[in-house]
N, C-alpha and C positions, 0 to 999 in steps of 0.2 A: 805264400806261394799258391797260385791258382792252377788247377788242372782242368783242361777241357778234353773231353773224349770224343773221338770220331764215331758217328752213327749214320745209318742210312734211314731215310724217311720211308715208312711203309704205309702210312695213312695220314690224311689231313682232314680235320674237321674244324670249320671256322678258321681260326688262326693258331690252332694247336696241332702239332704233328705227333704221331706215334713214331718213335724212332727205335731202331734195332741196333743194339750194341752186341753183335755176335750171338744173338739168341735171347738176350735180355732186352725186354721192351719197356719203354718209359715214355711219358709225355714231355714234350718240349714246346714252349711257346715260340712263335715265329716273329714276334714283334720287332726284333733287331735285324732281321735278314730279308724281310719282304716276302712276296709270293714265291713259293717254290713248288716243284713237282715231286710226286712220288718217285723214289729211286735216287733222289739227290742226296749227296753226303754232306753232313754239316758237323761242325764242332759244337758240342753241348756242354754248357757249364751252368750249374745251379738252376736247371730247369728251363734254360733258354738256349736256342740255337744262336750262336754268336758269330759264326762265320760259315760261308758256303765253301766247300772244298771241290776242286776239280777231281776227276777220276784218278789222276796221277797222285795228287796230294792225299787223297783218301787212301790209296794203296800204300803209299810211303808211310803215312801215319799209322795205319793198321799194322804194317810190318814192324814198325818201331814199338808199338804196344805189345805185339807178340813177343818180341825180344825181351822187353822189360819184364813181362809176366813170367817168361821162362827163367830169367835170371833170379827173380824173386822166389820162384818155386825151388830152384836149385839151392838158394841160400837157406830156405826153410828146411830142406832135406838135410843139408850139412849141419844145421843147428840141432836138428832132432837126432842126428847120429852121434853127436858129442855129448 
């Protein structure tokens, strides 16, 4: 199973973007998505931006990630209380 995470481009140098995953920044190559602008949201997998997201797609994806992380956090809390 492959997981790609949504991120916002905050800087571009040559063909490498610095992307922001909610405060965590990482480099992502843009070879697979072409020329993009700062502020664009992309899906990142294994150091590559693999898909450009619309504003609505980015919002929906980020909300889904938030729900998943909350559920995992609750699961951890329950596990630690038993």
